CHARMM internal coordinates of N, CA and C (Angstrom, degrees):
IC EDIT
DIST 1 N 1 CA 1.5166
DIST 1 CA 1 C 1.5522
ANGL 1 N 1 CA 1 C 107.24
DIST 1 C 2 N 1.2550
ANGL 1 CA 1 C 2 N 119.29
DIHE 1 N 1 CA 1 C 2 N -33.04
DIST 2 N 2 CA 1.4085
ANGL 1 C 2 N 2 CA 117.83
DIHE 1 CA 1 C 2 N 2 CA -176.31
DIST 2 CA 2 C 1.5514
ANGL 2 N 2 CA 2 C 110.87
DIHE 1 C 2 N 2 CA 2 C 163.39
DIST 2 C 3 N 1.3325
ANGL 2 CA 2 C 3 N 114.10
DIHE 2 N 2 CA 2 C 3 N 167.36
DIST 3 N 3 CA 1.4991
ANGL 2 C 3 N 3 CA 122.68
DIHE 2 CA 2 C 3 N 3 CA -178.71
DIST 3 CA 3 C 1.6110
ANGL 3 N 3 CA 3 C 113.55
DIHE 2 C 3 N 3 CA 3 C -131.55
DIST 3 C 4 N 1.1519
ANGL 3 CA 3 C 4 N 117.19
DIHE 3 N 3 CA 3 C 4 N 149.22
DIST 4 N 4 CA 1.4835
ANGL 3 C 4 N 4 CA 119.68
DIHE 3 CA 3 C 4 N 4 CA 165.70
DIST 4 CA 4 C 1.5461
ANGL 4 N 4 CA 4 C 105.01
DIHE 3 C 4 N 4 CA 4 C -127.32
DIST 4 C 5 N 1.3065
ANGL 4 CA 4 C 5 N 115.18
DIHE 4 N 4 CA 4 C 5 N 130.29
DIST 5 N 5 CA 1.4271
ANGL 4 C 5 N 5 CA 121.67
DIHE 4 CA 4 C 5 N 5 CA -177.16
DIST 5 CA 5 C 1.5497
ANGL 5 N 5 CA 5 C 110.04
DIHE 4 C 5 N 5 CA 5 C -58.29
DIST 5 C 6 N 1.3438
ANGL 5 CA 5 C 6 N 115.15
DIHE 5 N 5 CA 5 C 6 N 155.75
DIST 6 N 6 CA 1.4931
ANGL 5 C 6 N 6 CA 120.38
DIHE 5 CA 5 C 6 N 6 CA 174.17
DIST 6 CA 6 C 1.5762
ANGL 6 N 6 CA 6 C 106.36
DIHE 5 C 6 N 6 CA 6 C -54.98
DIST 6 C 7 N 1.3183
ANGL 6 CA 6 C 7 N 116.68
DIHE 6 N 6 CA 6 C 7 N 129.75
DIST 7 N 7 CA 1.4197
ANGL 6 C 7 N 7 CA 122.15
DIHE 6 CA 6 C 7 N 7 CA 179.93
DIST 7 CA 7 C 1.4092
ANGL 7 N 7 CA 7 C 111.27
DIHE 6 C 7 N 7 CA 7 C 81.77
DIST 7 C 8 N 1.2926
ANGL 7 CA 7 C 8 N 126.45
DIHE 7 N 7 CA 7 C 8 N -1.06
DIST 8 N 8 CA 1.5052
ANGL 7 C 8 N 8 CA 127.15
DIHE 7 CA 7 C 8 N 8 CA -179.71
DIST 8 CA 8 C 1.4967
ANGL 8 N 8 CA 8 C 108.88
DIHE 7 C 8 N 8 CA 8 C -78.67
DIST 8 C 9 N 1.2743
ANGL 8 CA 8 C 9 N 118.30
DIHE 8 N 8 CA 8 C 9 N 167.00
DIST 9 N 9 CA 1.3923
ANGL 8 C 9 N 9 CA 128.56
DIHE 8 CA 8 C 9 N 9 CA -176.48
DIST 9 CA 9 C 1.4761
ANGL 9 N 9 CA 9 C 113.68
DIHE 8 C 9 N 9 CA 9 C -100.81
DIST 9 C 10 N 1.3331
ANGL 9 CA 9 C 10 N 123.33
DIHE 9 N 9 CA 9 C 10 N 134.91
DIST 10 N 10 CA 1.5070
ANGL 9 C 10 N 10 CA 127.34
DIHE 9 CA 9 C 10 N 10 CA 177.22
DIST 10 CA 10 C 1.6529
ANGL 10 N 10 CA 10 C 101.72
DIHE 9 C 10 N 10 CA 10 C -141.14
DIST 10 C 11 N 1.1977
ANGL 10 CA 10 C 11 N 113.20
DIHE 10 N 10 CA 10 C 11 N 130.88
DIST 11 N 11 CA 1.5331
ANGL 10 C 11 N 11 CA 123.32
DIHE 10 CA 10 C 11 N 11 CA 177.20
DIST 11 CA 11 C 1.5656
ANGL 11 N 11 CA 11 C 106.96
DIHE 10 C 11 N 11 CA 11 C -78.38
DIST 11 C 12 N 1.3630
ANGL 11 CA 11 C 12 N 114.43
DIHE 11 N 11 CA 11 C 12 N 135.23
DIST 12 N 12 CA 1.3081
ANGL 11 C 12 N 12 CA 121.61
DIHE 11 CA 11 C 12 N 12 CA 173.05
DIST 12 CA 12 C 1.5785
ANGL 12 N 12 CA 12 C 112.74
DIHE 11 C 12 N 12 CA 12 C -113.10
DIST 12 C 13 N 1.3956
ANGL 12 CA 12 C 13 N 112.14
DIHE 12 N 12 CA 12 C 13 N 118.78
DIST 13 N 13 CA 1.4845
ANGL 12 C 13 N 13 CA 119.22
DIHE 12 CA 12 C 13 N 13 CA -179.67
DIST 13 CA 13 C 1.4310
ANGL 13 N 13 CA 13 C 117.90
DIHE 12 C 13 N 13 CA 13 C -80.88
DIST 13 C 14 N 1.3373
ANGL 13 CA 13 C 14 N 118.33
DIHE 13 N 13 CA 13 C 14 N -38.79
DIST 14 N 14 CA 1.4006
ANGL 13 C 14 N 14 CA 120.50
DIHE 13 CA 13 C 14 N 14 CA -174.61
DIST 14 CA 14 C 1.6074
ANGL 14 N 14 CA 14 C 104.05
DIHE 13 C 14 N 14 CA 14 C -168.13
DIST 14 C 15 N 1.3674
ANGL 14 CA 14 C 15 N 112.53
DIHE 14 N 14 CA 14 C 15 N -179.37
DIST 15 N 15 CA 1.4222
ANGL 14 C 15 N 15 CA 115.81
DIHE 14 CA 14 C 15 N 15 CA 178.78
DIST 15 CA 15 C 1.5641
ANGL 15 N 15 CA 15 C 114.11
DIHE 14 C 15 N 15 CA 15 C -139.05
DIST 15 C 16 N 1.3625
ANGL 15 CA 15 C 16 N 118.68
DIHE 15 N 15 CA 15 C 16 N 160.44
DIST 16 N 16 CA 1.4514
ANGL 15 C 16 N 16 CA 120.94
DIHE 15 CA 15 C 16 N 16 CA 171.96
DIST 16 CA 16 C 1.5634
ANGL 16 N 16 CA 16 C 103.32
DIHE 15 C 16 N 16 CA 16 C -147.55
DIST 16 C 17 N 1.3631
ANGL 16 CA 16 C 17 N 108.16
DIHE 16 N 16 CA 16 C 17 N 177.33
DIST 17 N 17 CA 1.5568
ANGL 16 C 17 N 17 CA 114.28
DIHE 16 CA 16 C 17 N 17 CA 177.97
DIST 17 CA 17 C 1.4615
ANGL 17 N 17 CA 17 C 110.37
DIHE 16 C 17 N 17 CA 17 C -101.83
DIST 17 C 18 N 1.3628
ANGL 17 CA 17 C 18 N 114.23
DIHE 17 N 17 CA 17 C 18 N 153.75
DIST 18 N 18 CA 1.4830
ANGL 17 C 18 N 18 CA 123.78
DIHE 17 CA 17 C 18 N 18 CA 178.89
DIST 18 CA 18 C 1.4876
ANGL 18 N 18 CA 18 C 108.38
DIHE 17 C 18 N 18 CA 18 C -153.12
DIST 18 C 19 N 1.3989
ANGL 18 CA 18 C 19 N 113.82
DIHE 18 N 18 CA 18 C 19 N -157.12
DIST 19 N 19 CA 1.4482
ANGL 18 C 19 N 19 CA 119.17
DIHE 18 CA 18 C 19 N 19 CA 177.42
DIST 19 CA 19 C 1.5265
ANGL 19 N 19 CA 19 C 110.64
DIHE 18 C 19 N 19 CA 19 C -65.33
DIST 19 C 20 N 1.2701
ANGL 19 CA 19 C 20 N 113.69
DIHE 19 N 19 CA 19 C 20 N 152.62
DIST 20 N 20 CA 1.5859
ANGL 19 C 20 N 20 CA 115.83
DIHE 19 CA 19 C 20 N 20 CA -178.66
DIST 20 CA 20 C 1.5191
ANGL 20 N 20 CA 20 C 103.56
DIHE 19 C 20 N 20 CA 20 C -80.05
DIST 20 C 21 N 1.2930
ANGL 20 CA 20 C 21 N 107.52
DIHE 20 N 20 CA 20 C 21 N 144.03
DIST 21 N 21 CA 1.5226
ANGL 20 C 21 N 21 CA 117.16
DIHE 20 CA 20 C 21 N 21 CA -177.87
DIST 21 CA 21 C 1.5585
ANGL 21 N 21 CA 21 C 108.66
DIHE 20 C 21 N 21 CA 21 C -136.01
DIST 21 C 22 N 1.3205
ANGL 21 CA 21 C 22 N 116.89
DIHE 21 N 21 CA 21 C 22 N 136.83
DIST 22 N 22 CA 1.5486
ANGL 21 C 22 N 22 CA 121.25
DIHE 21 CA 21 C 22 N 22 CA 172.49
DIST 22 CA 22 C 1.4711
ANGL 22 N 22 CA 22 C 106.16
DIHE 21 C 22 N 22 CA 22 C -109.60
DIST 22 C 23 N 1.3121
ANGL 22 CA 22 C 23 N 116.49
DIHE 22 N 22 CA 22 C 23 N 126.58
DIST 23 N 23 CA 1.5821
ANGL 22 C 23 N 23 CA 121.33
DIHE 22 CA 22 C 23 N 23 CA 168.27
DIST 23 CA 23 C 1.3922
ANGL 23 N 23 CA 23 C 109.34
DIHE 22 C 23 N 23 CA 23 C -108.22
DIST 23 C 24 N 1.2212
ANGL 23 CA 23 C 24 N 113.80
DIHE 23 N 23 CA 23 C 24 N 146.51
DIST 24 N 24 CA 1.5627
ANGL 23 C 24 N 24 CA 123.36
DIHE 23 CA 23 C 24 N 24 CA 170.60
DIST 24 CA 24 C 1.4822
ANGL 24 N 24 CA 24 C 107.41
DIHE 23 C 24 N 24 CA 24 C -109.49
DIST 24 C 25 N 1.3961
ANGL 24 CA 24 C 25 N 117.50
DIHE 24 N 24 CA 24 C 25 N 120.41
DIST 25 N 25 CA 1.4557
ANGL 24 C 25 N 25 CA 123.56
DIHE 24 CA 24 C 25 N 25 CA -179.05
DIST 25 CA 25 C 1.4745
ANGL 25 N 25 CA 25 C 107.48
DIHE 24 C 25 N 25 CA 25 C -87.92
DIST 25 C 26 N 1.4248
ANGL 25 CA 25 C 26 N 112.38
DIHE 25 N 25 CA 25 C 26 N 167.71
DIST 26 N 26 CA 1.4228
ANGL 25 C 26 N 26 CA 117.60
DIHE 25 CA 25 C 26 N 26 CA -173.32
DIST 26 CA 26 C 1.4534
ANGL 26 N 26 CA 26 C 116.04
DIHE 25 C 26 N 26 CA 26 C -64.82
DIST 26 C 27 N 1.3378
ANGL 26 CA 26 C 27 N 118.74
DIHE 26 N 26 CA 26 C 27 N -17.73
DIST 27 N 27 CA 1.4366
ANGL 26 C 27 N 27 CA 121.80
DIHE 26 CA 26 C 27 N 27 CA 178.35
DIST 27 CA 27 C 1.5819
ANGL 27 N 27 CA 27 C 110.40
DIHE 26 C 27 N 27 CA 27 C -89.63
DIST 27 C 28 N 1.3393
ANGL 27 CA 27 C 28 N 115.40
DIHE 27 N 27 CA 27 C 28 N 6.48
DIST 28 N 28 CA 1.5636
ANGL 27 C 28 N 28 CA 121.56
DIHE 27 CA 27 C 28 N 28 CA 175.94
DIST 28 CA 28 C 1.4697
ANGL 28 N 28 CA 28 C 111.29
DIHE 27 C 28 N 28 CA 28 C 90.18
DIST 28 C 29 N 1.3663
ANGL 28 CA 28 C 29 N 124.12
DIHE 28 N 28 CA 28 C 29 N -8.69
DIST 29 N 29 CA 1.4442
ANGL 28 C 29 N 29 CA 124.74
DIHE 28 CA 28 C 29 N 29 CA 178.48
DIST 29 CA 29 C 1.5426
ANGL 29 N 29 CA 29 C 106.70
DIHE 28 C 29 N 29 CA 29 C -72.44
DIST 29 C 30 N 1.3814
ANGL 29 CA 29 C 30 N 109.45
DIHE 29 N 29 CA 29 C 30 N 158.96
DIST 30 N 30 CA 1.5699
ANGL 29 C 30 N 30 CA 115.61
DIHE 29 CA 29 C 30 N 30 CA 177.90
DIST 30 CA 30 C 1.5123
ANGL 30 N 30 CA 30 C 106.32
DIHE 29 C 30 N 30 CA 30 C -127.21
DIST 30 C 31 N 1.2818
ANGL 30 CA 30 C 31 N 113.97
DIHE 30 N 30 CA 30 C 31 N 154.73
DIST 31 N 31 CA 1.4869
ANGL 30 C 31 N 31 CA 123.23
DIHE 30 CA 30 C 31 N 31 CA 175.59
DIST 31 CA 31 C 1.4384
ANGL 31 N 31 CA 31 C 106.63
DIHE 30 C 31 N 31 CA 31 C -140.16
DIST 31 C 32 N 1.3813
ANGL 31 CA 31 C 32 N 120.02
DIHE 31 N 31 CA 31 C 32 N 122.42
DIST 32 N 32 CA 1.4921
ANGL 31 C 32 N 32 CA 127.64
DIHE 31 CA 31 C 32 N 32 CA 179.80
DIST 32 CA 32 C 1.5086
ANGL 32 N 32 CA 32 C 108.17
DIHE 31 C 32 N 32 CA 32 C -111.95
DIST 32 C 33 N 1.3364
ANGL 32 CA 32 C 33 N 119.17
DIHE 32 N 32 CA 32 C 33 N 128.77
DIST 33 N 33 CA 1.4160
ANGL 32 C 33 N 33 CA 123.25
DIHE 32 CA 32 C 33 N 33 CA 178.30
DIST 33 CA 33 C 1.5283
ANGL 33 N 33 CA 33 C 114.16
DIHE 32 C 33 N 33 CA 33 C -154.43
DIST 33 C 34 N 1.3156
ANGL 33 CA 33 C 34 N 121.22
DIHE 33 N 33 CA 33 C 34 N 162.01
DIST 34 N 34 CA 1.3927
ANGL 33 C 34 N 34 CA 122.80
DIHE 33 CA 33 C 34 N 34 CA 171.27
DIST 34 CA 34 C 1.5706
ANGL 34 N 34 CA 34 C 112.87
DIHE 33 C 34 N 34 CA 34 C -108.64
DIST 34 C 35 N 1.2817
ANGL 34 CA 34 C 35 N 111.46
DIHE 34 N 34 CA 34 C 35 N 6.20
DIST 35 N 35 CA 1.4690
ANGL 34 C 35 N 35 CA 122.39
DIHE 34 CA 34 C 35 N 35 CA -178.49
DIST 35 CA 35 C 1.5177
ANGL 35 N 35 CA 35 C 110.06
DIHE 34 C 35 N 35 CA 35 C -77.98
DIST 35 C 36 N 1.3248
ANGL 35 CA 35 C 36 N 118.66
DIHE 35 N 35 CA 35 C 36 N 126.53
DIST 36 N 36 CA 1.4188
ANGL 35 C 36 N 36 CA 127.09
DIHE 35 CA 35 C 36 N 36 CA 172.95
DIST 36 CA 36 C 1.4954
ANGL 36 N 36 CA 36 C 109.32
DIHE 35 C 36 N 36 CA 36 C -107.16
DIST 36 C 37 N 1.4097
ANGL 36 CA 36 C 37 N 118.47
DIHE 36 N 36 CA 36 C 37 N 131.97
DIST 37 N 37 CA 1.4031
ANGL 36 C 37 N 37 CA 125.04
DIHE 36 CA 36 C 37 N 37 CA -177.51
DIST 37 CA 37 C 1.5633
ANGL 37 N 37 CA 37 C 106.74
DIHE 36 C 37 N 37 CA 37 C -97.86
DIST 37 C 38 N 1.2752
ANGL 37 CA 37 C 38 N 123.64
DIHE 37 N 37 CA 37 C 38 N 124.91
DIST 38 N 38 CA 1.4311
ANGL 37 C 38 N 38 CA 124.20
DIHE 37 CA 37 C 38 N 38 CA 174.48
DIST 38 CA 38 C 1.5034
ANGL 38 N 38 CA 38 C 107.27
DIHE 37 C 38 N 38 CA 38 C -88.75
DIST 38 C 39 N 1.3444
ANGL 38 CA 38 C 39 N 117.90
DIHE 38 N 38 CA 38 C 39 N 118.33
DIST 39 N 39 CA 1.3749
ANGL 38 C 39 N 39 CA 129.83
DIHE 38 CA 38 C 39 N 39 CA -174.79
DIST 39 CA 39 C 1.5574
ANGL 39 N 39 CA 39 C 107.89
DIHE 38 C 39 N 39 CA 39 C -68.00
DIST 39 C 40 N 1.4330
ANGL 39 CA 39 C 40 N 118.00
DIHE 39 N 39 CA 39 C 40 N 133.56
DIST 40 N 40 CA 1.3917
ANGL 39 C 40 N 40 CA 120.28
DIHE 39 CA 39 C 40 N 40 CA 179.69
DIST 40 CA 40 C 1.4891
ANGL 40 N 40 CA 40 C 112.29
DIHE 39 C 40 N 40 CA 40 C -65.95
DIST 40 C 41 N 1.3192
ANGL 40 CA 40 C 41 N 121.77
DIHE 40 N 40 CA 40 C 41 N -28.89
DIST 41 N 41 CA 1.4272
ANGL 40 C 41 N 41 CA 121.43
DIHE 40 CA 40 C 41 N 41 CA 171.54
DIST 41 CA 41 C 1.4795
ANGL 41 N 41 CA 41 C 116.07
DIHE 40 C 41 N 41 CA 41 C -79.25
DIST 41 C 42 N 1.2843
ANGL 41 CA 41 C 42 N 117.32
DIHE 41 N 41 CA 41 C 42 N 144.65
DIST 42 N 42 CA 1.5503
ANGL 41 C 42 N 42 CA 117.73
DIHE 41 CA 41 C 42 N 42 CA 171.41
DIST 42 CA 42 C 1.4962
ANGL 42 N 42 CA 42 C 112.72
DIHE 41 C 42 N 42 CA 42 C -70.45
DIST 42 C 43 N 1.2894
ANGL 42 CA 42 C 43 N 118.57
DIHE 42 N 42 CA 42 C 43 N 147.86
DIST 43 N 43 CA 1.4325
ANGL 42 C 43 N 43 CA 124.53
DIHE 42 CA 42 C 43 N 43 CA 172.54
DIST 43 CA 43 C 1.4305
ANGL 43 N 43 CA 43 C 111.14
DIHE 42 C 43 N 43 CA 43 C -114.79
DIST 43 C 44 N 1.3177
ANGL 43 CA 43 C 44 N 124.61
DIHE 43 N 43 CA 43 C 44 N 119.69
DIST 44 N 44 CA 1.3946
ANGL 43 C 44 N 44 CA 125.78
DIHE 43 CA 43 C 44 N 44 CA -177.97
DIST 44 CA 44 C 1.4990
ANGL 44 N 44 CA 44 C 113.30
DIHE 43 C 44 N 44 CA 44 C 51.30
DIST 44 C 45 N 1.4115
ANGL 44 CA 44 C 45 N 117.46
DIHE 44 N 44 CA 44 C 45 N 40.96
DIST 45 N 45 CA 1.3505
ANGL 44 C 45 N 45 CA 117.73
DIHE 44 CA 44 C 45 N 45 CA 177.26
DIST 45 CA 45 C 1.6497
ANGL 45 N 45 CA 45 C 117.90
DIHE 44 C 45 N 45 CA 45 C 93.04
DIST 45 C 46 N 1.2572
ANGL 45 CA 45 C 46 N 113.31
DIHE 45 N 45 CA 45 C 46 N -9.30
DIST 46 N 46 CA 1.4278
ANGL 45 C 46 N 46 CA 116.58
DIHE 45 CA 45 C 46 N 46 CA -169.97
DIST 46 CA 46 C 1.5775
ANGL 46 N 46 CA 46 C 109.57
DIHE 45 C 46 N 46 CA 46 C -141.56
DIST 46 C 47 N 1.2540
ANGL 46 CA 46 C 47 N 118.12
DIHE 46 N 46 CA 46 C 47 N 177.42
DIST 47 N 47 CA 1.4643
ANGL 46 C 47 N 47 CA 122.41
DIHE 46 CA 46 C 47 N 47 CA 177.58
DIST 47 CA 47 C 1.6545
ANGL 47 N 47 CA 47 C 107.98
DIHE 46 C 47 N 47 CA 47 C -75.47
DIST 47 C 48 N 1.3895
ANGL 47 CA 47 C 48 N 110.53
DIHE 47 N 47 CA 47 C 48 N 140.87
DIST 48 N 48 CA 1.3855
ANGL 47 C 48 N 48 CA 117.28
DIHE 47 CA 47 C 48 N 48 CA 178.35
DIST 48 CA 48 C 1.5513
ANGL 48 N 48 CA 48 C 110.35
DIHE 47 C 48 N 48 CA 48 C -114.19
DIST 48 C 49 N 1.3068
ANGL 48 CA 48 C 49 N 120.51
DIHE 48 N 48 CA 48 C 49 N 145.51
DIST 49 N 49 CA 1.3732
ANGL 48 C 49 N 49 CA 124.11
DIHE 48 CA 48 C 49 N 49 CA -179.75
DIST 49 CA 49 C 1.4639
ANGL 49 N 49 CA 49 C 111.19
DIHE 48 C 49 N 49 CA 49 C -122.97
DIST 49 C 50 N 1.3281
ANGL 49 CA 49 C 50 N 123.03
DIHE 49 N 49 CA 49 C 50 N 148.65
DIST 50 N 50 CA 1.4350
ANGL 49 C 50 N 50 CA 129.33
DIHE 49 CA 49 C 50 N 50 CA -176.72
DIST 50 CA 50 C 1.6119
ANGL 50 N 50 CA 50 C 106.93
DIHE 49 C 50 N 50 CA 50 C -142.73
DIST 50 C 51 N 1.2335
ANGL 50 CA 50 C 51 N 112.40
DIHE 50 N 50 CA 50 C 51 N 143.93
DIST 51 N 51 CA 1.4307
ANGL 50 C 51 N 51 CA 118.23
DIHE 50 CA 50 C 51 N 51 CA 174.56
DIST 51 CA 51 C 1.4926
ANGL 51 N 51 CA 51 C 112.20
DIHE 50 C 51 N 51 CA 51 C -55.62
DIST 51 C 52 N 1.3768
ANGL 51 CA 51 C 52 N 124.25
DIHE 51 N 51 CA 51 C 52 N 130.76
DIST 52 N 52 CA 1.4030
ANGL 51 C 52 N 52 CA 122.44
DIHE 51 CA 51 C 52 N 52 CA 175.45
DIST 52 CA 52 C 1.5792
ANGL 52 N 52 CA 52 C 112.77
DIHE 51 C 52 N 52 CA 52 C -61.65
DIST 52 C 53 N 1.3739
ANGL 52 CA 52 C 53 N 116.34
DIHE 52 N 52 CA 52 C 53 N -20.43
DIST 53 N 53 CA 1.5483
ANGL 52 C 53 N 53 CA 124.59
DIHE 52 CA 52 C 53 N 53 CA 169.90
DIST 53 CA 53 C 1.4052
ANGL 53 N 53 CA 53 C 108.33
DIHE 52 C 53 N 53 CA 53 C -47.66
DIST 53 C 54 N 1.3575
ANGL 53 CA 53 C 54 N 125.07
DIHE 53 N 53 CA 53 C 54 N -40.78
DIST 54 N 54 CA 1.4174
ANGL 53 C 54 N 54 CA 131.14
DIHE 53 CA 53 C 54 N 54 CA -173.02
DIST 54 CA 54 C 1.3918
ANGL 54 N 54 CA 54 C 119.01
DIHE 53 C 54 N 54 CA 54 C -89.11
DIST 54 C 55 N 1.3353
ANGL 54 CA 54 C 55 N 121.59
DIHE 54 N 54 CA 54 C 55 N -13.87
DIST 55 N 55 CA 1.5036
ANGL 54 C 55 N 55 CA 132.42
DIHE 54 CA 54 C 55 N 55 CA -176.57
DIST 55 CA 55 C 1.4803
ANGL 55 N 55 CA 55 C 106.28
DIHE 54 C 55 N 55 CA 55 C -105.45
DIST 55 C 56 N 1.3055
ANGL 55 CA 55 C 56 N 115.43
DIHE 55 N 55 CA 55 C 56 N 122.61
DIST 56 N 56 CA 1.4375
ANGL 55 C 56 N 56 CA 125.55
DIHE 55 CA 55 C 56 N 56 CA 170.23
DIST 56 CA 56 C 1.4704
ANGL 56 N 56 CA 56 C 114.74
DIHE 55 C 56 N 56 CA 56 C -77.33
DIST 56 C 57 N 1.2847
ANGL 56 CA 56 C 57 N 121.62
DIHE 56 N 56 CA 56 C 57 N 84.91
DIST 57 N 57 CA 1.4637
ANGL 56 C 57 N 57 CA 123.38
DIHE 56 CA 56 C 57 N 57 CA -179.16
DIST 57 CA 57 C 1.4519
ANGL 57 N 57 CA 57 C 114.29
DIHE 56 C 57 N 57 CA 57 C -103.93
DIST 57 C 58 N 1.4125
ANGL 57 CA 57 C 58 N 113.65
DIHE 57 N 57 CA 57 C 58 N 12.48
DIST 58 N 58 CA 1.4753
ANGL 57 C 58 N 58 CA 120.70
DIHE 57 CA 57 C 58 N 58 CA -176.05
DIST 58 CA 58 C 1.4822
ANGL 58 N 58 CA 58 C 116.53
DIHE 57 C 58 N 58 CA 58 C 54.14
DIST 58 C 59 N 1.3509
ANGL 58 CA 58 C 59 N 112.44
DIHE 58 N 58 CA 58 C 59 N 33.72
DIST 59 N 59 CA 1.4031
ANGL 58 C 59 N 59 CA 122.79
DIHE 58 CA 58 C 59 N 59 CA 175.73
DIST 59 CA 59 C 1.5761
ANGL 59 N 59 CA 59 C 114.50
DIHE 58 C 59 N 59 CA 59 C 156.51
DIST 59 C 60 N 1.2391
ANGL 59 CA 59 C 60 N 119.03
DIHE 59 N 59 CA 59 C 60 N -164.97
DIST 60 N 60 CA 1.4176
ANGL 59 C 60 N 60 CA 125.81
DIHE 59 CA 59 C 60 N 60 CA -175.76
DIST 60 CA 60 C 1.5173
ANGL 60 N 60 CA 60 C 106.16
DIHE 59 C 60 N 60 CA 60 C -87.43
DIST 60 C 61 N 1.2833
ANGL 60 CA 60 C 61 N 123.26
DIHE 60 N 60 CA 60 C 61 N 118.40
DIST 61 N 61 CA 1.4916
ANGL 60 C 61 N 61 CA 128.71
DIHE 60 CA 60 C 61 N 61 CA -177.44
DIST 61 CA 61 C 1.5029
ANGL 61 N 61 CA 61 C 108.06
DIHE 60 C 61 N 61 CA 61 C -53.37
DIST 61 C 62 N 1.3042
ANGL 61 CA 61 C 62 N 120.08
DIHE 61 N 61 CA 61 C 62 N -44.22
DIST 62 N 62 CA 1.3878
ANGL 61 C 62 N 62 CA 126.44
DIHE 61 CA 61 C 62 N 62 CA -178.69
DIST 62 CA 62 C 1.5167
ANGL 62 N 62 CA 62 C 112.84
DIHE 61 C 62 N 62 CA 62 C -52.54
DIST 62 C 63 N 1.2040
ANGL 62 CA 62 C 63 N 120.34
DIHE 62 N 62 CA 62 C 63 N -20.81
DIST 63 N 63 CA 1.5147
ANGL 62 C 63 N 63 CA 124.69
DIHE 62 CA 62 C 63 N 63 CA 177.02
DIST 63 CA 63 C 1.4736
ANGL 63 N 63 CA 63 C 112.94
DIHE 62 C 63 N 63 CA 63 C -103.90
DIST 63 C 64 N 1.4303
ANGL 63 CA 63 C 64 N 116.56
DIHE 63 N 63 CA 63 C 64 N 2.52
DIST 64 N 64 CA 1.4563
ANGL 63 C 64 N 64 CA 120.06
DIHE 63 CA 63 C 64 N 64 CA 178.77
DIST 64 CA 64 C 1.5029
ANGL 64 N 64 CA 64 C 114.76
DIHE 63 C 64 N 64 CA 64 C -116.33
DIST 64 C 65 N 1.2626
ANGL 64 CA 64 C 65 N 119.01
DIHE 64 N 64 CA 64 C 65 N -15.26
DIST 65 N 65 CA 1.4720
ANGL 64 C 65 N 65 CA 120.29
DIHE 64 CA 64 C 65 N 65 CA -177.41
DIST 65 CA 65 C 1.4936
ANGL 65 N 65 CA 65 C 105.91
DIHE 64 C 65 N 65 CA 65 C -151.90
DIST 65 C 66 N 1.3009
ANGL 65 CA 65 C 66 N 112.68
DIHE 65 N 65 CA 65 C 66 N 165.48
DIST 66 N 66 CA 1.5896
ANGL 65 C 66 N 66 CA 123.57
DIHE 65 CA 65 C 66 N 66 CA -179.29
DIST 66 CA 66 C 1.5663
ANGL 66 N 66 CA 66 C 111.09
DIHE 65 C 66 N 66 CA 66 C -69.00
DIST 66 C 67 N 1.2827
ANGL 66 CA 66 C 67 N 111.37
DIHE 66 N 66 CA 66 C 67 N 150.30
DIST 67 N 67 CA 1.5526
ANGL 66 C 67 N 67 CA 116.54
DIHE 66 CA 66 C 67 N 67 CA 171.46
DIST 67 CA 67 C 1.6084
ANGL 67 N 67 CA 67 C 111.04
DIHE 66 C 67 N 67 CA 67 C -69.80
DIST 67 C 68 N 1.2860
ANGL 67 CA 67 C 68 N 111.08
DIHE 67 N 67 CA 67 C 68 N 159.70
DIST 68 N 68 CA 1.4208
ANGL 67 C 68 N 68 CA 115.43
DIHE 67 CA 67 C 68 N 68 CA 179.75
DIST 68 CA 68 C 1.4577
ANGL 68 N 68 CA 68 C 112.00
DIHE 67 C 68 N 68 CA 68 C -79.49
END
COOR INIT
IC SEED 1 N 1 CA 1 C
IC BUILD
């Protein structure tokens, strides 16, 4: 669907729940969550979702914005 470079910026419009995902970051830390972030930008004409494990929002998106 698309990529954002490490350290790039992506807008998050809202969140929902999905399958649990564990991401391993470049510094070796891991984050496991079932939260999916809906990207504010449309991807291929529609909304795109990404696991919150891959988005550095400085916390859990479900505590920072409304659900979808």
